[in-house]
C-alpha positions as CSV (number, residue, x, y, z in Angstrom):
1,M,5.9,-4.5,-21.0
2,F,9.0,-3.2,-19.0
3,D,10.8,-2.9,-22.3
4,W,8.2,-0.3,-23.4
5,P,9.3,3.5,-23.2
6,L,7.0,3.7,-20.1
7,L,8.4,7.0,-19.0
8,S,8.0,8.6,-22.6
9,L,4.4,7.3,-22.6
10,L,3.8,8.9,-19.1
11,V,5.1,12.2,-20.4
12,W,3.5,12.3,-24.0
13,I,0.1,10.4,-23.5
14,P,-1.4,13.2,-21.3
15,I,0.2,15.9,-23.7
16,A,-1.4,14.1,-26.7
17,G,-4.7,13.5,-24.8
18,G,-4.8,17.3,-24.2
19,A,-4.2,18.1,-27.9
20,A,-6.9,15.8,-28.8
21,L,-9.3,17.5,-26.4
22,I,-8.5,20.9,-28.0
23,A,-8.9,19.5,-31.6
24,L,-12.1,17.5,-30.9
25,G,-13.7,19.4,-28.0
26,D,-15.9,21.8,-30.1
27,R,-17.3,19.1,-32.4
28,Y,-17.7,16.3,-29.9
29,P,-18.4,18.0,-26.5
30,D,-19.7,14.7,-25.0
31,L,-16.4,13.1,-25.4
32,V,-14.4,15.6,-23.6
33,R,-14.7,14.4,-20.1
34,P,-14.6,10.6,-20.7
35,L,-11.5,11.2,-22.9
36,A,-9.8,13.2,-20.4
37,L,-10.6,10.6,-17.5
38,I,-9.5,7.7,-19.8
39,T,-6.1,9.4,-20.4
40,A,-5.5,10.4,-16.8
41,L,-6.5,6.7,-15.7
42,V,-4.1,5.2,-18.3
43,C,-1.4,7.3,-17.0
44,L,-2.1,6.3,-13.4
45,L,-2.0,2.6,-14.5
46,L,1.3,3.2,-16.3
47,S,2.8,4.7,-13.2
48,I,1.6,1.7,-11.1
49,V,3.4,-0.6,-13.8
50,V,6.6,1.4,-13.3
51,Y,6.4,0.8,-9.6
52,A,5.7,-2.9,-10.1
53,G,8.9,-3.2,-12.1
54,F,11.0,-0.8,-9.9
55,D,13.9,-2.4,-7.9
56,V,13.9,-0.8,-4.4
57,G,17.3,-2.2,-3.5
58,T,19.4,0.0,-5.9
59,A,20.0,3.6,-6.3
60,A,20.7,3.3,-9.9
61,M,18.5,5.0,-12.4
62,Q,15.9,2.6,-13.9
63,F,13.5,2.5,-17.0
64,E,16.2,4.7,-18.8
65,E,15.4,6.1,-22.3
66,K,18.2,8.1,-24.2
67,A,18.3,9.7,-27.5
68,V,20.3,12.5,-29.2
69,W,18.3,15.6,-29.1
70,I,20.7,18.4,-30.1
71,E,23.9,16.6,-31.1
72,A,26.0,19.9,-31.5
73,F,25.7,20.6,-27.7
74,D,25.5,17.0,-26.5
75,I,22.1,17.5,-25.3
76,H,19.9,14.1,-25.0
77,Y,16.4,13.3,-24.6
78,H,17.2,11.3,-21.4
79,L,14.7,9.9,-19.0
80,G,15.0,7.7,-16.0
81,V,13.6,7.3,-12.4
82,D,15.1,6.5,-9.1
83,G,13.6,6.3,-5.4
84,L,13.5,10.2,-5.5
85,S,11.6,10.7,-8.6
86,L,9.2,7.7,-8.8
87,P,7.1,8.7,-5.8
88,L,6.6,12.1,-7.3
89,I,5.7,10.9,-10.6
90,M,3.0,8.6,-9.0
91,L,1.8,11.5,-7.0
92,T,1.4,13.5,-10.1
93,A,-0.4,10.8,-12.0
94,L,-2.9,10.3,-9.1
95,I,-3.6,14.0,-8.7
96,G,-4.2,14.2,-12.5
97,V,-7.1,11.8,-12.1
98,M,-8.4,13.8,-9.0
99,V,-8.3,17.0,-11.1
100,V,-10.2,15.5,-14.0
101,I,-13.0,14.2,-11.7
102,G,-13.2,17.5,-9.8
103,G,-13.4,19.5,-13.1
104,W,-16.3,17.4,-14.4
105,T,-18.9,20.1,-13.7
106,I,-16.8,22.8,-15.4
107,T,-18.8,24.4,-18.1
108,D,-16.7,27.2,-19.4
109,R,-14.6,25.7,-22.3
110,P,-14.2,22.3,-20.4
111,H,-12.3,20.9,-23.3
112,Q,-9.5,23.5,-23.0
113,Y,-9.6,23.4,-19.2
114,L,-8.9,19.7,-19.1
115,A,-6.6,19.9,-22.0
116,A,-4.4,22.4,-19.9
117,F,-4.3,20.0,-17.0
118,L,-3.4,17.1,-19.0
119,M,-0.6,18.9,-20.7
120,L,0.6,20.3,-17.3
121,Q,0.8,16.7,-16.1
122,G,2.8,15.5,-18.8
123,L,5.4,18.3,-18.5
124,M,5.7,17.6,-14.7
125,V,6.2,14.0,-15.3
126,G,8.9,14.9,-17.8
127,M,10.6,17.2,-15.3
128,F,10.6,14.7,-12.6
129,G,12.0,12.0,-15.0
130,A,14.7,14.2,-16.8
131,L,18.2,13.1,-16.6
132,D,19.5,15.8,-18.9
133,A,19.8,19.3,-17.2
134,L,18.7,21.3,-20.3
135,L,15.8,18.7,-20.8
136,F,14.8,19.3,-17.1
137,Y,14.9,23.1,-17.7
138,V,12.7,23.0,-20.8
139,F,10.0,21.0,-18.9
140,F,10.7,23.3,-15.9
141,E,9.8,26.4,-18.0
142,A,7.1,24.8,-20.1
143,M,5.0,24.2,-17.0
144,L,4.5,27.6,-16.6
145,V,2.4,28.1,-19.6
146,P,-0.6,25.8,-18.9
147,M,-0.8,27.0,-15.4
148,F,-0.4,30.5,-16.5
149,L,-3.4,29.8,-18.8
150,I,-5.4,28.1,-16.0
151,I,-5.2,30.7,-13.5
152,G,-5.5,33.5,-16.3
153,I,-8.6,32.1,-18.0
154,W,-10.5,30.3,-15.3
155,G,-9.6,32.2,-12.2
156,G,-11.2,34.7,-9.9
157,P,-11.7,38.4,-10.3
158,N,-8.0,39.3,-9.8
159,R,-6.7,36.5,-11.8
160,I,-4.6,38.8,-14.2
161,Y,-2.6,40.3,-11.2
162,A,-2.2,36.8,-9.7
163,T,-1.1,35.1,-13.1
164,I,1.6,37.7,-13.8
165,K,2.8,37.7,-10.3
166,F,3.1,33.9,-10.5
167,F,4.7,34.1,-13.9
168,L,7.4,36.7,-13.0
169,F,8.4,35.2,-9.7
170,T,9.0,31.7,-11.2
171,F,10.4,32.8,-14.5
172,F,13.0,35.2,-12.5
173,G,14.1,32.3,-10.4
174,S,14.6,30.0,-13.3
175,V,16.8,32.5,-15.2
176,F,19.6,31.9,-12.6
177,M,19.2,28.1,-13.0
178,L,19.7,28.5,-16.6
179,I,23.0,30.6,-16.1
180,A,24.3,28.2,-13.7
181,L,23.6,25.2,-16.1
182,I,25.3,27.1,-19.0
183,W,28.4,27.8,-16.9
184,M,28.9,24.2,-15.9
185,Y,28.4,23.1,-19.5
186,L,31.0,25.4,-20.6
187,Q,33.4,24.0,-17.9
188,G,32.5,20.4,-18.3
189,G,31.0,19.9,-21.7
190,S,27.9,18.1,-20.7
191,F,24.3,18.7,-19.7
192,A,23.9,15.2,-18.3
193,I,22.9,15.5,-14.5
194,A,25.1,12.5,-13.6
195,D,28.1,14.2,-15.2
196,L,27.2,17.4,-13.3
197,H,27.1,15.4,-10.2
198,A,30.7,14.2,-10.7
199,M,32.1,17.4,-12.0
200,P,34.7,19.2,-9.6
201,I,34.0,22.7,-8.9
202,A,36.0,25.2,-6.9
203,L,34.2,26.5,-3.6
204,D,33.6,30.1,-4.9
205,A,32.1,28.9,-8.0
206,Q,30.1,26.3,-5.9
207,I,28.6,29.1,-3.8
208,W,27.6,31.1,-7.0
209,I,25.9,28.0,-8.4
210,F,24.4,27.0,-5.1
211,L,22.8,30.6,-4.8
212,A,21.5,30.5,-8.4
213,F,19.8,27.1,-7.8
214,L,18.5,28.2,-4.3
215,I,17.0,31.2,-5.9
216,A,15.2,29.1,-8.6
217,F,14.0,26.4,-6.4
218,A,13.2,28.7,-3.4
219,V,10.7,30.5,-5.4
220,K,9.1,27.2,-6.5
221,V,8.9,25.8,-2.9
222,P,8.1,28.6,-2.0
223,M,10.4,29.5,0.8
224,W,10.1,32.6,3.0
225,P,10.7,35.5,1.9
226,V,10.0,34.7,-1.8
227,H,6.5,33.2,-1.0
228,T,4.2,36.1,-1.6
229,W,3.0,34.9,-5.0
230,L,1.6,31.7,-3.7
231,P,-1.5,33.1,-1.7
232,D,-2.6,35.3,-4.6
233,A,-2.1,32.5,-6.9
234,H,-4.3,30.0,-4.8
235,V,-7.0,32.5,-4.1
236,E,-7.6,33.3,-7.7
237,A,-7.0,29.8,-9.3
238,P,-9.8,27.5,-9.9
239,T,-10.1,24.5,-7.6
240,G,-8.1,22.2,-9.9
241,G,-5.5,24.9,-10.3
242,S,-5.1,25.1,-6.7
243,V,-4.9,21.4,-6.2
244,V,-2.2,20.8,-8.8
245,L,-0.3,23.8,-7.6
246,A,-0.2,22.8,-3.9
247,A,0.0,19.0,-4.4
248,V,2.6,18.7,-7.2
249,M,4.1,22.0,-8.3
250,L,5.4,23.1,-5.0
251,K,7.3,19.8,-4.8
252,I,9.3,20.9,-7.8
253,G,11.3,23.1,-5.6
254,G,12.2,20.5,-3.1
255,Y,12.9,18.0,-6.0
256,G,15.4,20.5,-7.5
257,L,17.1,20.8,-4.4
258,V,17.7,17.1,-4.1
259,R,18.6,16.6,-7.7
260,F,20.8,19.6,-8.2
261,S,21.8,21.7,-5.2
262,L,22.9,19.0,-2.8
263,P,24.8,16.6,-5.3
264,I,26.3,19.2,-7.5
265,T,27.5,21.8,-4.9
266,P,27.8,19.9,-1.7
267,D,30.6,22.1,-0.2
268,A,28.5,25.2,-0.8
269,A,25.5,23.5,0.6
270,A,27.5,22.8,3.8
271,E,28.8,26.4,4.0
272,L,25.4,28.0,3.6
273,D,23.2,25.4,5.2
274,W,22.5,28.0,8.0
275,L,20.9,30.2,5.4
276,V,18.5,27.5,4.3
277,I,17.8,26.2,7.8
278,G,17.1,29.8,8.9
279,M,14.6,30.5,6.2
280,S,13.0,27.2,6.8
281,L,12.5,27.7,10.4
282,V,11.1,31.4,9.7
283,A,8.6,29.8,7.4
284,I,7.6,27.0,9.8
285,A,6.9,29.4,12.6
286,Y,6.3,32.9,11.4
287,I,4.1,31.8,8.4
288,G,2.1,29.5,10.8
289,F,1.1,32.7,12.7
290,V,0.2,34.3,9.3
291,A,-2.1,31.4,8.6
292,L,-3.8,32.0,11.9
293,A,-4.8,35.5,10.9
294,Q,-6.6,34.4,7.5
295,S,-10.5,34.7,7.0
296,D,-10.3,33.1,3.5
297,M,-10.1,29.3,3.5
298,K,-7.8,29.3,0.5
299,K,-5.4,31.7,1.9
300,L,-5.3,29.9,5.2
301,I,-4.4,26.6,3.3
302,A,-1.9,28.4,1.2
303,Y,0.0,29.9,4.1
304,S,-0.2,26.5,5.8
305,S,1.5,25.0,2.7
306,I,4.4,27.3,2.9
307,S,4.7,26.6,6.7
308,H,4.6,22.7,6.0
309,M,7.0,22.9,3.0
310,G,9.5,24.4,5.5
311,F,9.9,21.0,6.8
312,V,11.1,19.9,3.4
313,T,13.8,22.3,3.1
314,L,14.8,22.0,6.8
315,G,15.0,18.1,6.5
316,L,17.1,18.2,3.3
317,F,19.9,20.4,4.8
318,L,20.0,19.0,8.3
319,A,22.7,16.6,7.3
320,F,25.5,19.3,7.4
321,A,24.5,20.5,10.7
322,I,24.3,16.9,12.1
323,Q,27.7,16.2,10.9
324,R,29.2,19.3,12.5
325,H,27.6,18.8,15.8
326,S,28.1,15.0,16.2
327,G,31.0,14.3,14.0
328,E,28.7,11.5,12.2
329,L,25.9,11.3,9.9
330,T,23.3,9.7,12.3
331,G,19.9,11.0,11.5
332,A,21.0,12.7,8.0
333,G,19.2,10.1,6.2
334,L,16.4,10.4,8.5
335,G,16.1,14.0,7.8
336,I,16.1,13.6,3.9
337,S,13.6,10.8,4.2
338,G,11.3,12.9,6.4
339,A,11.6,15.7,3.7
340,M,10.6,13.3,1.0
341,V,7.7,11.7,3.0
342,Q,6.6,15.3,3.8
343,M,6.5,16.1,0.1
344,I,4.3,13.2,-0.8
345,S,2.0,13.5,2.4
346,H,1.6,17.2,1.7
347,G,0.5,16.5,-1.8
348,F,-2.3,14.3,-0.7
349,I,-3.3,16.5,2.1
350,S,-3.2,20.0,0.4
351,G,-4.8,18.7,-2.7
352,A,-7.7,17.2,-0.5
353,M,-8.1,20.3,1.6
354,F,-8.4,22.5,-1.8
355,L,-11.0,20.0,-3.2
356,C,-12.8,20.4,0.1
357,V,-13.0,24.1,-0.2
358,G,-14.0,23.7,-3.9
359,V,-16.9,21.4,-2.8
360,L,-18.1,24.3,-0.6
361,Y,-17.4,26.9,-3.1
362,D,-19.4,25.1,-5.8
363,R,-22.5,25.3,-3.4
364,V,-22.2,28.6,-1.6
365,H,-19.8,30.6,-3.8
366,S,-17.7,31.9,-0.9
367,R,-14.5,31.0,0.5
368,E,-14.9,33.2,3.6
369,I,-15.0,31.3,6.9
370,S,-17.6,33.7,8.2
371,S,-20.1,32.5,5.4
372,Y,-20.2,29.1,7.1
373,G,-21.0,27.5,10.3
374,G,-22.7,24.2,11.4
375,V,-21.9,22.5,8.0
376,A,-21.6,19.1,9.7
377,N,-25.3,19.3,10.4
378,T,-26.3,19.4,6.7
379,M,-23.2,17.6,5.1
380,P,-22.0,15.1,7.7
381,W,-20.2,12.9,5.4
382,F,-18.3,15.7,3.7
383,A,-17.6,17.1,7.4
384,M,-16.0,13.8,8.3
385,F,-13.7,13.8,5.4
386,A,-12.8,17.5,5.7
387,V,-12.2,17.2,9.6
388,L,-9.8,14.2,8.6
389,F,-7.8,16.4,6.1
390,F,-7.5,19.3,8.3
391,M,-6.4,17.2,11.3
392,S,-3.9,15.4,9.1
393,N,-2.5,18.9,8.1
394,S,-1.9,19.5,11.8
395,G,0.1,16.4,12.3
396,L,-2.3,14.0,13.8
397,P,-0.7,10.8,14.6
398,G,-2.0,8.0,12.4
399,T,-2.2,10.2,9.4
400,S,0.4,11.0,6.7
401,G,0.9,14.5,8.0
402,F,2.5,13.2,11.1
403,V,5.1,10.8,9.7
404,G,7.3,13.4,7.7
405,E,7.2,16.1,10.1
406,F,8.0,13.7,13.1
407,M,10.9,12.2,11.1
408,V,12.4,15.8,10.4
409,I,11.9,16.8,14.2
410,L,13.8,13.7,15.2
411,A,16.6,14.4,12.8
412,A,16.7,18.0,14.0
413,F,17.5,16.8,17.4
414,H,20.7,15.4,16.2
415,A,21.7,18.7,14.8
416,N,20.5,21.3,17.4
417,F,17.9,21.2,20.1
418,W,16.6,24.7,19.1
419,F,16.1,23.6,15.5
420,A,13.8,20.8,16.8
421,F,12.1,23.1,19.3
422,V,11.1,25.8,16.5
423,A,10.2,23.2,14.0
424,A,7.9,21.6,16.8
425,T,5.9,24.8,17.1
426,T,4.0,23.7,13.9
427,L,2.3,21.0,15.9
428,L,0.8,23.8,18.0
429,L,0.2,26.3,15.3
430,G,-1.1,23.8,12.8
431,A,-3.6,22.5,15.3
432,A,-4.6,26.1,16.1
433,Y,-5.4,27.4,12.7
434,S,-6.8,23.9,11.6
435,L,-9.1,23.7,14.6
436,W,-9.9,27.3,14.4
437,L,-11.3,26.7,10.7
438,V,-12.9,23.4,11.7
439,K,-14.8,24.9,14.6
440,R,-16.2,27.8,12.7
441,V,-17.1,26.0,9.4
442,F,-18.2,22.5,10.4
443,Y,-19.5,22.8,14.1
444,G,-22.0,24.6,16.1
445,E,-25.4,25.8,14.9
446,V,-26.3,26.2,11.3
447,A,-25.2,29.7,10.6
448,N,-27.6,30.8,7.7
449,D,-30.0,29.7,5.1
450,Q,-27.4,28.7,2.7
451,V,-25.8,26.4,5.0
452,A,-29.1,25.0,5.8
453,A,-29.9,24.4,2.2
454,L,-26.5,22.4,1.6
455,K,-26.7,19.0,0.2
456,D,-24.1,16.3,1.2
457,I,-21.3,15.0,-1.4
458,T,-22.2,13.4,-4.6
459,A,-20.9,10.2,-5.9
460,R,-18.1,12.0,-7.9
461,E,-17.0,14.0,-4.7
462,W,-17.2,10.7,-2.8
463,I,-14.6,9.0,-5.2
464,M,-12.2,12.0,-4.9
465,L,-12.3,12.3,-1.2
466,T,-12.2,8.6,-0.4
467,T,-9.3,8.0,-2.6
468,L,-7.2,10.8,-0.9
469,A,-8.3,9.7,2.5
470,V,-7.0,6.2,1.9
471,F,-3.7,7.5,1.0
472,V,-3.6,9.8,3.9
473,L,-4.4,7.1,6.4
474,G,-2.4,4.5,4.4
475,V,0.9,6.4,4.7
476,G,0.1,7.4,8.2
477,I,-0.4,3.9,9.5
478,W,2.1,2.1,7.2
479,P,4.7,4.4,5.6
480,Y,7.2,1.5,5.1
481,P,6.5,1.0,1.3
482,L,7.1,4.7,0.5
483,I,10.1,5.0,2.7
484,E,11.4,1.6,1.2
485,M,11.0,2.9,-2.3
486,M,13.3,5.9,-1.5
487,E,15.8,4.5,1.0
488,A,18.5,3.3,-1.4
489,S,18.6,6.6,-3.2
490,I,18.5,8.6,0.0
491,Q,21.5,6.7,1.4
492,N,23.4,7.1,-1.9
493,L,22.6,10.9,-1.7
494,V,23.9,11.1,1.8
495,A,27.1,9.3,0.9
496,H,27.4,11.7,-2.1
497,I,26.8,15.0,-0.4
498,V,29.5,14.3,2.4
499,Q,32.2,13.9,-0.2
500,S,34.0,17.1,-1.1
501,K,33.7,18.1,-4.8
502,I,36.4,21.2,-4.5
503,G,38.5,20.8,-7.6
């Protein structure tokens, strides 16, 4: 089975499944949901097969597939995975199943709704697996289309504003990436990412390329100050859209920094690491205070995501500050490992929190914290799951939310005490806004008749929340399998970025 084109299957099966839903949905509406679920489950199974055959002891690309795509420009359909991309592909496949189960009750054109998510899943997997820069860019841009439709068609009252803002921000950033890729192709004659990693580039050119990549990927993370599109997109998106956006699409920015910015422009990254570290610390601390001021649950989680994703960008760029401070790289790999663990952990936690908000919204049709109170009295099982996820979001030891942030804070101590001090404020701020929400929504007396009439979670909701709870606790208690999967690739990345590429 390992000789099969497994990565191509992971890319094209969900896209083909989405096309089938669109073609058959009107004539066979009863087949829509089962077909979508089968497609998502097949993709999850294939991702597990890839993991089963993955060699954790090497940083080399595995499961490679390569075919000529545009011969005149030496552009290839080239896929492969390493320890940096495989965890994100598996996360994408898992979240795909959760979104299909979560969208089971959608009644407005369910075949088109589920088709958009399946196609989006295939495009995201393609982006994580792309080893040709132009192929990466095509998947990177194509992802905008299904998410644009998901928010624009099934979103809230201000969905048009949120959709256009989301599209313009992300499209604007990607234009700079395309310019950088074309310049490097004209200089080196190749779009292969491995060739771009080996390409010598003068420092001035590196700085411009680094800034172009930073604009593109900072919008995706999103980093402060280009984060303003995210709360609007989350508030207006349907539950499934918010889940995919927070759990997977935000990770594209971090992945882009790992795959492009650090290895292609290491000298520029060393020169400008202060910029990224500064933006990251502002996001961690300032946006944490902004989250405290929110009355809408989705907005609170959205701002929380921006703050927690600050740990990702901080961890990725600590290596240069550590080398300057101590003259060695002790802690550099720890920072990057922490950033990668944080990406995966945040995928589980943020997806789970948005699903929890969706559970409440389906029943009460309000996201305002003031609309609730005493939910634990009428939905005790649901409250158990929700409190677990919100506590994990605040970095509770024993949950996945603690592991990545703790690793990044430890690495920050090797670079600068004040980096670690500011980063550690998230443990206080995260606990503050998480407990603020939990206290007002779940505990106390039953606030109103709507809360009194609430029914506890269904079997379908049990499946979603239990699955994510297992991963949140599993990574929190035993993160070794995840760290082991990434370790060789991270050590290779650290060795790569400390070598000057000035040519």
